[in-house]
Backbone as XML, in Angstrom:
<?xml version="1.0"?>
<chain id="A" units="angstrom">
  <residue number="1" name="MET">
    <atom name="N" x="122.286" y="69.190" z="53.415"/>
    <atom name="CA" x="121.382" y="69.797" z="54.383"/>
    <atom name="C" x="120.892" y="68.373" z="55.445"/>
  </residue>
  <residue number="2" name="ASN">
    <atom name="N" x="120.993" y="68.793" z="56.661"/>
    <atom name="CA" x="120.316" y="67.477" z="57.329"/>
    <atom name="C" x="118.970" y="67.932" z="57.479"/>
  </residue>
  <residue number="3" name="ALA">
    <atom name="N" x="118.698" y="66.467" z="57.497"/>
    <atom name="CA" x="117.569" y="66.276" z="57.522"/>
    <atom name="C" x="116.466" y="66.006" z="59.254"/>
  </residue>
  <residue number="4" name="PRO">
    <atom name="N" x="115.692" y="66.588" z="58.997"/>
    <atom name="CA" x="114.934" y="66.807" z="60.645"/>
    <atom name="C" x="114.653" y="65.918" z="61.412"/>
  </residue>
  <residue number="5" name="THR">
    <atom name="N" x="115.301" y="66.048" z="62.897"/>
    <atom name="CA" x="114.898" y="64.730" z="63.423"/>
    <atom name="C" x="113.746" y="64.838" z="64.094"/>
  </residue>
  <residue number="6" name="PRO">
    <atom name="N" x="112.908" y="63.883" z="64.225"/>
    <atom name="CA" x="111.399" y="63.423" z="64.520"/>
    <atom name="C" x="111.404" y="63.737" z="65.926"/>
  </residue>
  <residue number="7" name="ALA">
    <atom name="N" x="110.331" y="64.232" z="65.991"/>
    <atom name="CA" x="109.555" y="64.350" z="67.193"/>
    <atom name="C" x="109.812" y="62.727" z="68.469"/>
  </residue>
  <residue number="8" name="PRO">
    <atom name="N" x="109.971" y="63.092" z="69.593"/>
    <atom name="CA" x="110.196" y="61.975" z="70.115"/>
    <atom name="C" x="108.601" y="61.431" z="69.999"/>
  </residue>
  <residue number="9" name="THR">
    <atom name="N" x="108.227" y="60.041" z="70.048"/>
    <atom name="CA" x="106.411" y="60.287" z="70.326"/>
    <atom name="C" x="106.305" y="59.377" z="71.598"/>
  </residue>
  <residue number="10" name="ARG">
    <atom name="N" x="104.799" y="59.850" z="72.333"/>
    <atom name="CA" x="105.016" y="59.365" z="73.476"/>
    <atom name="C" x="103.979" y="58.200" z="73.206"/>
  </residue>
  <residue number="11" name="ALA">
    <atom name="N" x="104.136" y="57.061" z="74.706"/>
    <atom name="CA" x="103.176" y="55.889" z="74.601"/>
    <atom name="C" x="102.026" y="56.653" z="74.853"/>
  </residue>
  <residue number="12" name="PRO">
    <atom name="N" x="101.192" y="55.888" z="74.159"/>
    <atom name="CA" x="99.383" y="55.629" z="74.086"/>
    <atom name="C" x="99.193" y="55.624" z="75.815"/>
  </residue>
  <residue number="13" name="ARG">
    <atom name="N" x="97.995" y="56.553" z="75.703"/>
    <atom name="CA" x="97.645" y="56.553" z="77.007"/>
    <atom name="C" x="96.870" y="54.898" z="77.598"/>
  </residue>
  <residue number="14" name="THR">
    <atom name="N" x="97.254" y="54.984" z="78.614"/>
    <atom name="CA" x="96.761" y="53.724" z="79.305"/>
    <atom name="C" x="95.240" y="54.214" z="79.859"/>
  </residue>
  <residue number="15" name="ARG">
    <atom name="N" x="94.405" y="52.842" z="79.408"/>
    <atom name="CA" x="93.122" y="52.525" z="80.490"/>
    <atom name="C" x="92.685" y="52.846" z="81.446"/>
  </residue>
  <residue number="16" name="ALA">
    <atom name="N" x="93.993" y="53.586" z="82.705"/>
    <atom name="CA" x="93.776" y="53.701" z="83.488"/>
    <atom name="C" x="93.803" y="55.947" z="83.821"/>
  </residue>
  <residue number="17" name="ASP">
    <atom name="N" x="94.235" y="56.117" z="82.428"/>
    <atom name="CA" x="94.523" y="57.513" z="82.248"/>
    <atom name="C" x="93.376" y="58.436" z="82.366"/>
  </residue>
  <residue number="18" name="TRP">
    <atom name="N" x="92.785" y="57.232" z="80.959"/>
    <atom name="CA" x="91.552" y="57.544" z="80.753"/>
    <atom name="C" x="90.243" y="57.515" z="81.679"/>
  </residue>
  <residue number="19" name="VAL">
    <atom name="N" x="90.621" y="56.580" z="82.938"/>
    <atom name="CA" x="89.776" y="56.463" z="83.831"/>
    <atom name="C" x="89.970" y="57.448" z="84.943"/>
  </residue>
  <residue number="20" name="LEU">
    <atom name="N" x="91.208" y="57.924" z="85.085"/>
    <atom name="CA" x="91.572" y="58.892" z="85.900"/>
    <atom name="C" x="90.924" y="60.322" z="85.261"/>
  </residue>
  <residue number="21" name="LEU">
    <atom name="N" x="91.125" y="60.483" z="84.271"/>
    <atom name="CA" x="90.751" y="61.773" z="83.266"/>
    <atom name="C" x="89.062" y="62.056" z="83.402"/>
  </residue>
  <residue number="22" name="ILE">
    <atom name="N" x="88.219" y="60.829" z="83.104"/>
    <atom name="CA" x="87.067" y="60.841" z="82.795"/>
    <atom name="C" x="86.275" y="60.800" z="84.824"/>
  </residue>
  <residue number="23" name="ALA">
    <atom name="N" x="86.648" y="60.472" z="85.470"/>
    <atom name="CA" x="86.395" y="60.515" z="86.899"/>
    <atom name="C" x="87.099" y="61.849" z="87.058"/>
  </residue>
  <residue number="24" name="LEU">
    <atom name="N" x="88.078" y="62.333" z="86.740"/>
    <atom name="CA" x="87.887" y="63.756" z="87.136"/>
    <atom name="C" x="87.255" y="65.031" z="86.596"/>
  </residue>
  <residue number="25" name="LEU">
    <atom name="N" x="86.771" y="64.988" z="86.156"/>
    <atom name="CA" x="85.863" y="65.552" z="85.178"/>
    <atom name="C" x="83.961" y="65.234" z="85.495"/>
  </residue>
  <residue number="26" name="LEU">
    <atom name="N" x="83.936" y="63.730" z="86.002"/>
    <atom name="CA" x="82.971" y="63.533" z="86.357"/>
    <atom name="C" x="82.636" y="64.371" z="87.856"/>
  </residue>
  <residue number="27" name="LEU">
    <atom name="N" x="84.077" y="64.401" z="88.485"/>
    <atom name="CA" x="84.012" y="65.101" z="89.968"/>
    <atom name="C" x="83.752" y="66.506" z="89.883"/>
  </residue>
  <residue number="28" name="ALA">
    <atom name="N" x="84.201" y="66.856" z="89.082"/>
    <atom name="CA" x="83.913" y="68.027" z="88.809"/>
    <atom name="C" x="82.542" y="68.985" z="88.242"/>
  </residue>
  <residue number="29" name="ALA">
    <atom name="N" x="81.745" y="67.977" z="87.699"/>
    <atom name="CA" x="80.803" y="68.195" z="87.211"/>
    <atom name="C" x="79.825" y="67.996" z="88.217"/>
  </residue>
  <residue number="30" name="LEU">
    <atom name="N" x="79.765" y="66.877" z="89.256"/>
    <atom name="CA" x="79.000" y="66.464" z="90.390"/>
    <atom name="C" x="79.220" y="68.045" z="91.727"/>
  </residue>
  <residue number="31" name="PHE">
    <atom name="N" x="80.351" y="68.002" z="91.259"/>
    <atom name="CA" x="80.604" y="69.433" z="92.258"/>
    <atom name="C" x="79.558" y="70.563" z="91.959"/>
  </residue>
  <residue number="32" name="CYS">
    <atom name="N" x="79.727" y="71.037" z="90.599"/>
    <atom name="CA" x="79.339" y="72.081" z="90.124"/>
    <atom name="C" x="77.303" y="71.484" z="90.247"/>
  </residue>
  <residue number="33" name="LEU">
    <atom name="N" x="77.285" y="70.594" z="90.288"/>
    <atom name="CA" x="75.528" y="70.362" z="90.569"/>
    <atom name="C" x="75.564" y="70.138" z="91.904"/>
  </residue>
  <residue number="34" name="TRP">
    <atom name="N" x="76.004" y="69.850" z="92.258"/>
    <atom name="CA" x="75.963" y="69.670" z="94.065"/>
    <atom name="C" x="76.074" y="71.513" z="94.849"/>
  </residue>
  <residue number="35" name="TYR">
    <atom name="N" x="77.046" y="72.258" z="94.092"/>
    <atom name="CA" x="77.417" y="73.674" z="94.983"/>
    <atom name="C" x="77.244" y="74.784" z="94.215"/>
  </residue>
  <residue number="36" name="LEU">
    <atom name="N" x="77.064" y="74.325" z="92.566"/>
    <atom name="CA" x="76.731" y="75.818" z="91.798"/>
    <atom name="C" x="75.705" y="75.871" z="91.508"/>
  </residue>
  <residue number="37" name="LEU">
    <atom name="N" x="74.976" y="74.815" z="91.315"/>
    <atom name="CA" x="73.636" y="75.364" z="90.788"/>
    <atom name="C" x="72.658" y="75.424" z="91.486"/>
  </residue>
  <residue number="38" name="PRO">
    <atom name="N" x="72.243" y="75.252" z="92.925"/>
    <atom name="CA" x="71.837" y="75.870" z="93.419"/>
    <atom name="C" x="72.192" y="76.803" z="94.438"/>
  </residue>
  <residue number="39" name="ARG">
    <atom name="N" x="73.154" y="77.407" z="93.966"/>
    <atom name="CA" x="73.515" y="78.657" z="93.999"/>
    <atom name="C" x="74.041" y="78.933" z="96.135"/>
  </residue>
  <residue number="40" name="GLN">
    <atom name="N" x="73.937" y="77.741" z="96.378"/>
    <atom name="CA" x="74.340" y="77.858" z="97.900"/>
    <atom name="C" x="75.718" y="78.517" z="98.799"/>
  </residue>
  <residue number="41" name="HIS">
    <atom name="N" x="76.632" y="78.207" z="98.019"/>
    <atom name="CA" x="78.000" y="78.620" z="98.307"/>
    <atom name="C" x="78.375" y="78.330" z="96.930"/>
  </residue>
  <residue number="42" name="PRO">
    <atom name="N" x="78.486" y="79.440" z="96.030"/>
    <atom name="CA" x="79.099" y="79.777" z="94.474"/>
    <atom name="C" x="80.768" y="80.032" z="94.765"/>
  </residue>
  <residue number="43" name="ILE">
    <atom name="N" x="81.053" y="80.911" z="95.380"/>
    <atom name="CA" x="82.761" y="81.294" z="95.324"/>
    <atom name="C" x="83.244" y="79.919" z="96.411"/>
  </residue>
  <residue number="44" name="ALA">
    <atom name="N" x="82.584" y="79.381" z="97.359"/>
    <atom name="CA" x="83.557" y="78.489" z="98.088"/>
    <atom name="C" x="83.287" y="76.811" z="97.388"/>
  </residue>
  <residue number="45" name="GLY">
    <atom name="N" x="82.182" y="76.873" z="96.341"/>
    <atom name="CA" x="82.218" y="75.355" z="96.227"/>
    <atom name="C" x="83.092" y="75.752" z="94.940"/>
  </residue>
  <residue number="46" name="LEU">
    <atom name="N" x="83.267" y="76.791" z="94.191"/>
    <atom name="CA" x="83.959" y="76.983" z="92.767"/>
    <atom name="C" x="85.710" y="76.473" z="93.073"/>
  </residue>
  <residue number="47" name="THR">
    <atom name="N" x="86.215" y="77.818" z="93.900"/>
    <atom name="CA" x="87.457" y="77.339" z="94.382"/>
    <atom name="C" x="87.511" y="76.182" z="95.527"/>
  </residue>
  <residue number="48" name="VAL">
    <atom name="N" x="86.534" y="75.408" z="95.914"/>
    <atom name="CA" x="87.035" y="74.352" z="97.375"/>
    <atom name="C" x="86.766" y="73.009" z="96.296"/>
  </residue>
  <residue number="49" name="PHE">
    <atom name="N" x="86.072" y="73.206" z="95.640"/>
    <atom name="CA" x="85.408" y="71.614" z="94.977"/>
    <atom name="C" x="85.324" y="71.226" z="93.483"/>
  </residue>
  <residue number="50" name="VAL">
    <atom name="N" x="85.202" y="72.618" z="92.658"/>
    <atom name="CA" x="85.218" y="72.371" z="91.353"/>
    <atom name="C" x="86.518" y="72.727" z="90.953"/>
  </residue>
  <residue number="51" name="LEU">
    <atom name="N" x="87.178" y="73.749" z="90.999"/>
    <atom name="CA" x="88.487" y="74.455" z="90.484"/>
    <atom name="C" x="89.654" y="73.397" z="90.215"/>
  </residue>
  <residue number="52" name="PRO">
    <atom name="N" x="89.309" y="72.213" z="91.902"/>
    <atom name="CA" x="90.653" y="71.767" z="91.823"/>
    <atom name="C" x="90.790" y="70.325" z="90.961"/>
  </residue>
  <residue number="53" name="PRO">
    <atom name="N" x="89.506" y="69.452" z="90.708"/>
    <atom name="CA" x="89.549" y="68.341" z="89.892"/>
    <atom name="C" x="89.685" y="68.787" z="88.279"/>
  </residue>
  <residue number="54" name="THR">
    <atom name="N" x="89.072" y="70.038" z="88.162"/>
    <atom name="CA" x="88.816" y="70.845" z="86.988"/>
    <atom name="C" x="90.639" y="70.794" z="86.264"/>
  </residue>
  <residue number="55" name="LEU">
    <atom name="N" x="91.532" y="71.857" z="87.226"/>
    <atom name="CA" x="92.674" y="71.452" z="87.090"/>
    <atom name="C" x="93.659" y="70.285" z="86.608"/>
  </residue>
  <residue number="56" name="LEU">
    <atom name="N" x="93.513" y="69.431" z="87.536"/>
    <atom name="CA" x="93.762" y="68.012" z="87.729"/>
    <atom name="C" x="93.790" y="67.777" z="86.546"/>
  </residue>
  <residue number="57" name="ALA">
    <atom name="N" x="92.423" y="67.546" z="85.861"/>
    <atom name="CA" x="92.180" y="66.714" z="84.673"/>
    <atom name="C" x="92.630" y="67.262" z="83.734"/>
  </residue>
  <residue number="58" name="LEU">
    <atom name="N" x="92.460" y="68.728" z="83.891"/>
    <atom name="CA" x="94.078" y="69.122" z="82.525"/>
    <atom name="C" x="95.129" y="68.976" z="82.856"/>
  </residue>
  <residue number="59" name="GLY">
    <atom name="N" x="95.649" y="68.791" z="83.943"/>
    <atom name="CA" x="97.156" y="68.396" z="84.299"/>
    <atom name="C" x="97.373" y="66.774" z="83.360"/>
  </residue>
  <residue number="60" name="VAL">
    <atom name="N" x="96.270" y="65.967" z="83.812"/>
    <atom name="CA" x="95.848" y="64.571" z="83.437"/>
    <atom name="C" x="95.986" y="64.466" z="82.065"/>
  </residue>
  <residue number="61" name="ALA">
    <atom name="N" x="95.111" y="65.275" z="81.333"/>
    <atom name="CA" x="95.039" y="65.192" z="79.740"/>
    <atom name="C" x="96.678" y="65.919" z="79.275"/>
  </residue>
  <residue number="62" name="LEU">
    <atom name="N" x="97.328" y="66.591" z="79.434"/>
    <atom name="CA" x="98.622" y="67.011" z="79.554"/>
    <atom name="C" x="99.895" y="66.114" z="79.701"/>
  </residue>
  <residue number="63" name="ARG">
    <atom name="N" x="99.156" y="65.124" z="80.653"/>
    <atom name="CA" x="100.203" y="64.075" z="80.875"/>
    <atom name="C" x="101.179" y="64.176" z="82.043"/>
  </residue>
  <residue number="64" name="SER">
    <atom name="N" x="101.082" y="65.034" z="82.804"/>
    <atom name="CA" x="101.750" y="65.060" z="83.935"/>
    <atom name="C" x="101.304" y="64.123" z="84.794"/>
  </residue>
  <residue number="65" name="ARG">
    <atom name="N" x="102.316" y="63.491" z="85.150"/>
    <atom name="CA" x="102.190" y="62.111" z="86.720"/>
    <atom name="C" x="102.364" y="63.000" z="88.083"/>
  </residue>
  <residue number="66" name="LEU">
    <atom name="N" x="102.561" y="64.371" z="87.654"/>
    <atom name="CA" x="102.646" y="65.235" z="89.024"/>
    <atom name="C" x="100.849" y="65.112" z="89.512"/>
  </residue>
  <residue number="67" name="ALA">
    <atom name="N" x="100.114" y="65.802" z="87.954"/>
    <atom name="CA" x="98.383" y="65.885" z="87.981"/>
    <atom name="C" x="97.925" y="64.528" z="88.984"/>
  </residue>
  <residue number="68" name="ALA">
    <atom name="N" x="98.552" y="63.620" z="88.266"/>
    <atom name="CA" x="97.992" y="61.909" z="88.520"/>
    <atom name="C" x="98.271" y="62.011" z="90.295"/>
  </residue>
  <residue number="69" name="TYR">
    <atom name="N" x="99.264" y="62.045" z="90.582"/>
    <atom name="CA" x="99.802" y="62.109" z="92.145"/>
    <atom name="C" x="98.612" y="63.075" z="92.717"/>
  </residue>
  <residue number="70" name="TRP">
    <atom name="N" x="98.782" y="64.288" z="92.540"/>
    <atom name="CA" x="98.267" y="65.003" z="93.490"/>
    <atom name="C" x="96.292" y="64.619" z="92.936"/>
  </residue>
  <residue number="71" name="ALA">
    <atom name="N" x="96.161" y="64.450" z="92.184"/>
    <atom name="CA" x="94.774" y="63.807" z="91.999"/>
    <atom name="C" x="94.585" y="62.501" z="92.835"/>
  </residue>
  <residue number="72" name="GLY">
    <atom name="N" x="95.645" y="61.504" z="93.162"/>
    <atom name="CA" x="95.470" y="61.206" z="93.860"/>
    <atom name="C" x="95.230" y="60.974" z="95.569"/>
  </residue>
  <residue number="73" name="VAL">
    <atom name="N" x="95.819" y="61.900" z="95.876"/>
    <atom name="CA" x="95.784" y="62.791" z="97.235"/>
    <atom name="C" x="94.404" y="63.895" z="97.415"/>
  </residue>
  <residue number="74" name="LEU">
    <atom name="N" x="94.179" y="63.947" z="96.814"/>
    <atom name="CA" x="92.921" y="64.759" z="97.138"/>
    <atom name="C" x="91.709" y="64.196" z="96.727"/>
  </residue>
  <residue number="75" name="ALA">
    <atom name="N" x="92.050" y="62.951" z="96.072"/>
    <atom name="CA" x="90.760" y="62.145" z="96.163"/>
    <atom name="C" x="90.803" y="61.296" z="97.701"/>
  </residue>
  <residue number="76" name="LEU">
    <atom name="N" x="91.661" y="61.724" z="98.320"/>
    <atom name="CA" x="91.499" y="60.696" z="100.027"/>
    <atom name="C" x="90.725" y="62.139" z="100.235"/>
  </residue>
  <residue number="77" name="PHE">
    <atom name="N" x="90.942" y="63.238" z="100.505"/>
    <atom name="CA" x="89.673" y="64.370" z="101.157"/>
    <atom name="C" x="88.658" y="64.156" z="100.653"/>
  </residue>
  <residue number="78" name="TRP">
    <atom name="N" x="88.817" y="63.879" z="99.308"/>
    <atom name="CA" x="87.018" y="63.490" z="99.077"/>
    <atom name="C" x="86.171" y="62.720" z="99.278"/>
  </residue>
  <residue number="79" name="PHE">
    <atom name="N" x="87.070" y="61.311" z="99.594"/>
    <atom name="CA" x="86.603" y="60.248" z="100.359"/>
    <atom name="C" x="85.887" y="60.334" z="101.544"/>
  </residue>
  <residue number="80" name="CYS">
    <atom name="N" x="87.203" y="61.349" z="102.353"/>
    <atom name="CA" x="86.097" y="61.386" z="103.573"/>
    <atom name="C" x="85.323" y="62.296" z="103.889"/>
  </residue>
  <residue number="81" name="HIS">
    <atom name="N" x="85.280" y="63.738" z="102.477"/>
    <atom name="CA" x="84.527" y="64.380" z="102.678"/>
    <atom name="C" x="82.735" y="63.613" z="102.590"/>
  </residue>
  <residue number="82" name="GLY">
    <atom name="N" x="83.204" y="63.158" z="101.120"/>
    <atom name="CA" x="81.492" y="61.951" z="100.956"/>
    <atom name="C" x="81.812" y="61.112" z="102.160"/>
  </residue>
  <residue number="83" name="VAL">
    <atom name="N" x="81.937" y="60.699" z="103.070"/>
    <atom name="CA" x="81.922" y="59.597" z="104.191"/>
    <atom name="C" x="81.025" y="60.517" z="105.467"/>
  </residue>
  <residue number="84" name="MET">
    <atom name="N" x="81.551" y="61.577" z="105.957"/>
    <atom name="CA" x="81.054" y="62.418" z="106.283"/>
    <atom name="C" x="79.722" y="63.336" z="106.153"/>
  </residue>
  <residue number="85" name="LEU">
    <atom name="N" x="79.174" y="63.056" z="104.611"/>
    <atom name="CA" x="78.077" y="63.637" z="104.500"/>
    <atom name="C" x="77.046" y="62.589" z="104.343"/>
  </residue>
  <residue number="86" name="ALA">
    <atom name="N" x="77.648" y="61.511" z="104.146"/>
    <atom name="CA" x="76.798" y="60.231" z="103.797"/>
    <atom name="C" x="76.507" y="60.153" z="105.175"/>
  </residue>
  <residue number="87" name="TRP">
    <atom name="N" x="76.761" y="60.459" z="106.127"/>
    <atom name="CA" x="76.614" y="59.384" z="107.452"/>
    <atom name="C" x="75.842" y="60.890" z="108.304"/>
  </residue>
  <residue number="88" name="SER">
    <atom name="N" x="76.130" y="62.106" z="107.445"/>
    <atom name="CA" x="75.236" y="63.344" z="108.979"/>
    <atom name="C" x="74.756" y="64.276" z="107.911"/>
  </residue>
  <residue number="89" name="SER">
    <atom name="N" x="74.219" y="63.680" z="106.524"/>
    <atom name="CA" x="73.492" y="64.670" z="105.625"/>
    <atom name="C" x="72.227" y="64.030" z="104.177"/>
  </residue>
  <residue number="90" name="PRO">
    <atom name="N" x="71.560" y="63.628" z="105.441"/>
    <atom name="CA" x="70.842" y="62.360" z="104.495"/>
    <atom name="C" x="69.843" y="63.265" z="102.943"/>
  </residue>
  <residue number="91" name="ALA">
    <atom name="N" x="69.910" y="64.789" z="102.849"/>
    <atom name="CA" x="69.355" y="65.386" z="101.967"/>
    <atom name="C" x="70.613" y="65.682" z="101.426"/>
  </residue>
  <residue number="92" name="GLU">
    <atom name="N" x="71.709" y="64.924" z="101.492"/>
    <atom name="CA" x="72.923" y="65.160" z="100.483"/>
    <atom name="C" x="73.537" y="63.541" z="100.288"/>
  </residue>
  <residue number="93" name="ARG">
    <atom name="N" x="73.157" y="62.796" z="100.968"/>
    <atom name="CA" x="73.472" y="60.653" z="100.685"/>
    <atom name="C" x="73.550" y="61.134" z="99.361"/>
  </residue>
  <residue number="94" name="ALA">
    <atom name="N" x="73.067" y="60.786" z="98.802"/>
    <atom name="CA" x="73.090" y="60.581" z="97.183"/>
    <atom name="C" x="74.464" y="60.861" z="96.390"/>
  </residue>
  <residue number="95" name="TYR">
    <atom name="N" x="74.229" y="62.351" z="96.681"/>
    <atom name="CA" x="75.817" y="63.054" z="96.064"/>
    <atom name="C" x="77.056" y="62.524" z="96.795"/>
  </residue>
  <residue number="96" name="ALA">
    <atom name="N" x="76.863" y="62.359" z="97.930"/>
    <atom name="CA" x="77.691" y="62.002" z="98.378"/>
    <atom name="C" x="78.417" y="60.186" z="98.633"/>
  </residue>
  <residue number="97" name="TRP">
    <atom name="N" x="77.552" y="59.808" z="98.107"/>
    <atom name="CA" x="77.970" y="58.550" z="97.483"/>
    <atom name="C" x="78.265" y="58.311" z="96.277"/>
  </residue>
  <residue number="98" name="ILE">
    <atom name="N" x="77.776" y="59.311" z="95.777"/>
    <atom name="CA" x="78.567" y="59.493" z="93.938"/>
    <atom name="C" x="80.072" y="60.078" z="94.133"/>
  </residue>
  <residue number="99" name="GLU">
    <atom name="N" x="80.182" y="61.061" z="94.955"/>
    <atom name="CA" x="81.775" y="61.753" z="95.505"/>
    <atom name="C" x="82.545" y="60.234" z="95.846"/>
  </residue>
  <residue number="100" name="LEU">
    <atom name="N" x="82.263" y="59.259" z="97.371"/>
    <atom name="CA" x="82.929" y="58.258" z="97.329"/>
    <atom name="C" x="83.383" y="57.465" z="96.025"/>
  </residue>
  <residue number="101" name="VAL">
    <atom name="N" x="82.465" y="57.063" z="95.462"/>
    <atom name="CA" x="82.767" y="56.158" z="94.718"/>
    <atom name="C" x="83.555" y="57.030" z="93.265"/>
  </residue>
  <residue number="102" name="LEU">
    <atom name="N" x="83.307" y="58.296" z="92.822"/>
    <atom name="CA" x="84.484" y="58.539" z="92.134"/>
    <atom name="C" x="86.111" y="58.602" z="92.770"/>
  </residue>
  <residue number="103" name="ALA">
    <atom name="N" x="85.465" y="59.180" z="94.052"/>
    <atom name="CA" x="87.037" y="59.196" z="94.562"/>
    <atom name="C" x="88.002" y="58.045" z="95.086"/>
  </residue>
  <residue number="104" name="LEU">
    <atom name="N" x="86.918" y="56.912" z="95.387"/>
    <atom name="CA" x="87.823" y="55.633" z="94.920"/>
    <atom name="C" x="88.652" y="55.106" z="93.413"/>
  </residue>
  <residue number="105" name="VAL">
    <atom name="N" x="87.201" y="55.333" z="92.484"/>
    <atom name="CA" x="88.048" y="55.131" z="91.506"/>
    <atom name="C" x="89.439" y="56.114" z="90.964"/>
  </residue>
  <residue number="106" name="VAL">
    <atom name="N" x="89.238" y="57.600" z="91.111"/>
    <atom name="CA" x="90.433" y="58.671" z="90.845"/>
    <atom name="C" x="91.516" y="57.824" z="91.697"/>
  </residue>
  <residue number="107" name="ILE">
    <atom name="N" x="91.279" y="57.665" z="93.264"/>
    <atom name="CA" x="92.611" y="56.744" z="94.079"/>
    <atom name="C" x="93.303" y="55.582" z="93.317"/>
  </residue>
  <residue number="108" name="PHE">
    <atom name="N" x="92.597" y="54.356" z="92.565"/>
    <atom name="CA" x="92.620" y="53.339" z="91.958"/>
    <atom name="C" x="93.175" y="53.184" z="90.445"/>
  </residue>
  <residue number="109" name="ALA">
    <atom name="N" x="93.117" y="54.873" z="90.362"/>
    <atom name="CA" x="93.328" y="54.871" z="88.660"/>
    <atom name="C" x="94.211" y="55.406" z="89.022"/>
  </residue>
  <residue number="110" name="ALA">
    <atom name="N" x="94.490" y="56.472" z="89.534"/>
    <atom name="CA" x="95.989" y="57.161" z="90.128"/>
    <atom name="C" x="96.789" y="56.228" z="90.804"/>
  </residue>
  <residue number="111" name="ASN">
    <atom name="N" x="96.607" y="55.525" z="91.143"/>
    <atom name="CA" x="97.893" y="54.739" z="91.455"/>
    <atom name="C" x="98.047" y="53.572" z="90.733"/>
  </residue>
  <residue number="112" name="LEU">
    <atom name="N" x="97.367" y="52.830" z="90.008"/>
    <atom name="CA" x="97.356" y="51.648" z="89.330"/>
    <atom name="C" x="98.764" y="51.813" z="88.712"/>
  </residue>
  <residue number="113" name="ALA">
    <atom name="N" x="99.535" y="52.549" z="88.044"/>
    <atom name="CA" x="100.632" y="52.519" z="87.421"/>
    <atom name="C" x="101.719" y="51.776" z="87.966"/>
  </residue>
  <residue number="114" name="GLY">
    <atom name="N" x="101.849" y="52.829" z="89.777"/>
    <atom name="CA" x="102.926" y="52.224" z="90.533"/>
    <atom name="C" x="102.806" y="51.150" z="91.304"/>
  </residue>
  <residue number="115" name="VAL">
    <atom name="N" x="101.283" y="50.661" z="91.708"/>
    <atom name="CA" x="101.215" y="48.934" z="91.854"/>
    <atom name="C" x="101.944" y="48.516" z="90.860"/>
  </residue>
  <residue number="116" name="LYS">
    <atom name="N" x="101.422" y="48.738" z="89.521"/>
    <atom name="CA" x="101.927" y="47.405" z="88.755"/>
    <atom name="C" x="103.411" y="47.236" z="88.818"/>
  </residue>
  <residue number="117" name="ALA">
    <atom name="N" x="103.950" y="48.610" z="88.666"/>
    <atom name="CA" x="105.558" y="49.263" z="88.965"/>
    <atom name="C" x="105.751" y="47.484" z="89.926"/>
  </residue>
  <residue number="118" name="ARG">
    <atom name="N" x="105.694" y="47.976" z="91.041"/>
    <atom name="CA" x="106.121" y="47.559" z="92.116"/>
    <atom name="C" x="105.649" y="45.952" z="92.212"/>
  </residue>
  <residue number="119" name="LEU">
    <atom name="N" x="104.661" y="45.722" z="92.015"/>
    <atom name="CA" x="104.096" y="44.066" z="91.605"/>
    <atom name="C" x="105.298" y="43.251" z="90.679"/>
  </residue>
  <residue number="120" name="GLY">
    <atom name="N" x="105.241" y="44.490" z="89.772"/>
    <atom name="CA" x="105.343" y="43.698" z="88.632"/>
    <atom name="C" x="107.220" y="43.465" z="88.583"/>
  </residue>
  <residue number="121" name="HIS">
    <atom name="N" x="108.155" y="43.760" z="89.686"/>
    <atom name="CA" x="109.108" y="43.832" z="90.242"/>
    <atom name="C" x="109.832" y="42.931" z="91.145"/>
  </residue>
  <residue number="122" name="ARG">
    <atom name="N" x="108.955" y="42.187" z="91.669"/>
    <atom name="CA" x="109.418" y="41.230" z="92.132"/>
    <atom name="C" x="110.556" y="39.966" z="92.113"/>
  </residue>
  <residue number="123" name="ARG">
    <atom name="N" x="111.448" y="39.968" z="92.969"/>
    <atom name="CA" x="112.004" y="39.075" z="92.857"/>
    <atom name="C" x="111.887" y="37.901" z="94.000"/>
  </residue>
  <residue number="124" name="ASP">
    <atom name="N" x="112.109" y="36.483" z="94.091"/>
    <atom name="CA" x="111.988" y="35.192" z="94.671"/>
    <atom name="C" x="113.282" y="34.606" z="94.883"/>
  </residue>
</chain>
């Protein structure tokens, strides 16, 4: 009888993966507080703001590199949204600043592996 072959082991999650996952979940929670609890725009808030970071967090939890890529891309939109509201809406300024900071965390965490790989292969 043949012995079963062991399943390939995955590399442990990096700190950047954990930071990305937590930042995406915090963004989803922020958007829930911002749009869903006051019942201002529940459908738009759910589909446009809450669902994308939640689905991307699920993808990151399942170790999808594509999810990390799209998280970085969408974080650019979240950053722009936060800047726009921080300047134009004093009532939402605190939410906007939190969104700005979390968007920057997502951008850096999603791109850290690529930056390290790019800078690590320098030849002089």
